[in-house]
C-alpha positions in Angstrom: 106.4 71.8 105.0 109.4 71.5 107.3 111.4 74.4 108.7 114.6 74.1 106.7 117.4 76.2 108.2 119.2 76.3 104.8 116.1 77.9 103.3 115.9 80.5 106.1 119.5 81.5 105.4 118.8 81.8 101.7 115.8 84.0 102.3 117.7 86.3 104.6 118.0 89.7 102.9 121.5 91.0 102.4 120.3 94.5 102.7 118.7 96.4 105.6 117.0 99.7 106.4 118.6 102.0 108.9 115.6 103.9 110.3 116.2 107.1 112.3 113.2 108.1 114.4 112.7 111.4 116.1 110.7 111.6 119.4 109.7 115.2 120.2 108.6 114.4 123.7 105.1 113.4 122.7 105.1 111.8 119.3 107.3 109.7 117.0 108.3 110.6 113.4 110.4 108.7 110.9 113.1 111.3 110.2 115.4 109.4 107.9 115.7 106.0 106.2 118.6 104.5 104.3 119.2 101.2 102.6 122.5 99.6 103.7 124.4 96.5 102.4 124.3 94.6 105.8 122.3 92.0 107.7 119.8 93.1 110.2 119.6 91.5 113.7 117.4 88.4 113.9 114.0 88.7 115.4 114.2 87.2 118.9 111.3 85.5 120.7 107.6 85.6 120.1 106.3 88.8 118.5 104.8 91.1 121.2 101.2 92.2 120.9 100.1 95.8 121.0 97.4 96.4 123.7 98.7 93.4 125.6 102.4 93.6 126.1 104.3 96.6 127.6 107.6 98.0 126.4 108.7 99.1 122.9 109.3 97.5 119.5 109.1 98.0 115.8 107.3 95.8 113.3 107.9 95.6 109.6 104.6 95.0 107.8 103.5 93.8 104.3 100.8 95.6 102.3 98.1 93.7 104.2 99.4 94.7 107.6 100.8 91.3 108.5 104.0 91.6 110.6 107.0 90.1 108.8 109.6 91.0 111.4 109.8 92.6 114.8 112.6 94.0 116.9 112.4 94.8 120.6 113.7 98.2 121.6 115.3 99.1 125.0 114.0 102.4 126.3 114.0 104.3 123.0 112.7 107.5 124.6 115.5 107.5 127.2 113.1 107.6 130.2 114.9 105.2 132.5 118.0 106.1 134.5 119.8 103.8 136.9 121.8 105.0 139.9 124.3 102.5 141.2 125.1 103.1 144.9 128.4 102.2 146.5 126.6 99.7 148.7 125.5 97.8 145.6 121.9 99.0 145.4 120.5 99.9 142.0 117.8 102.5 142.0 115.7 103.2 139.0 114.6 106.7 138.3 112.1 107.8 135.6 112.8 111.0 133.7 110.2 113.2 132.0 110.1 112.8 128.2 112.4 115.0 126.2 113.2 115.2 122.5 115.5 112.4 121.3 116.4 110.4 118.3 116.8 106.6 118.0 117.9 104.3 115.2 116.8 100.8 114.3 118.2 98.4 111.7 115.5 96.2 110.1 115.8 93.8 107.1 114.9 95.1 103.7 112.3 92.4 103.0 110.8 92.3 99.5 107.2 92.3 100.8 107.8 95.1 103.3 105.7 98.2 102.9 105.6 99.9 106.2 107.2 100.0 109.7 105.2 100.6 112.9 106.6 101.8 116.2 104.9 100.4 119.3 105.6 101.6 122.8 104.1 102.1 126.2 103.1 105.8 126.4 105.9 107.8 128.1 103.7 109.0 130.9 102.7 105.3 131.6 106.1 103.7 131.3 106.8 103.3 135.0 103.5 101.4 135.5 104.3 99.1 132.5 101.0 99.8 130.7 100.2 98.1 127.5 102.0 99.4 124.4 100.1 101.4 121.7 101.1 102.2 118.2 103.1 105.4 118.2 103.2 105.7 114.4 103.3 103.8 111.1 105.5 104.9 108.2 106.1 103.9 104.6 109.5 102.3 103.9 111.4 104.3 101.3 114.6 106.3 101.1 114.3 109.5 103.2 117.1 111.9 103.6 117.0 115.3 105.3 116.7 116.9 108.6 117.2 114.2 111.3 114.5 115.8 113.4 111.8 115.2 110.8 111.4 118.8 109.7 112.7 118.5 106.1 
């Protein structure tokens, strides 16, 4: 079977999930999820592999645990700070983990059942250790306290 770009466009969902995650400084929870009438960003590059790659990403999974979509995340726990000196140097500083929220837009794929969050543990971020699953959550409408307490 050939990779037909017309078919890919036709299969692109016209709805997405806006997922709001809460990081309490140690663990991640899915605080809120909402379906929206919009296209999600395309998956870019090869899917990263937990236990091998460092960094952070989300995966949308089917009922068998197969990844249908992935999205790379840039510093979702807000641990990295850059200082730009007048002489042009850029220094990177690492902050201790603090509670924060982050949002991700993923496609509302028909086969999607769950979303998993992968990230290098906050205390190992500077050393670029391999990412580990930080949580896996069912995809369904969730409203309430944005800090996962409701």
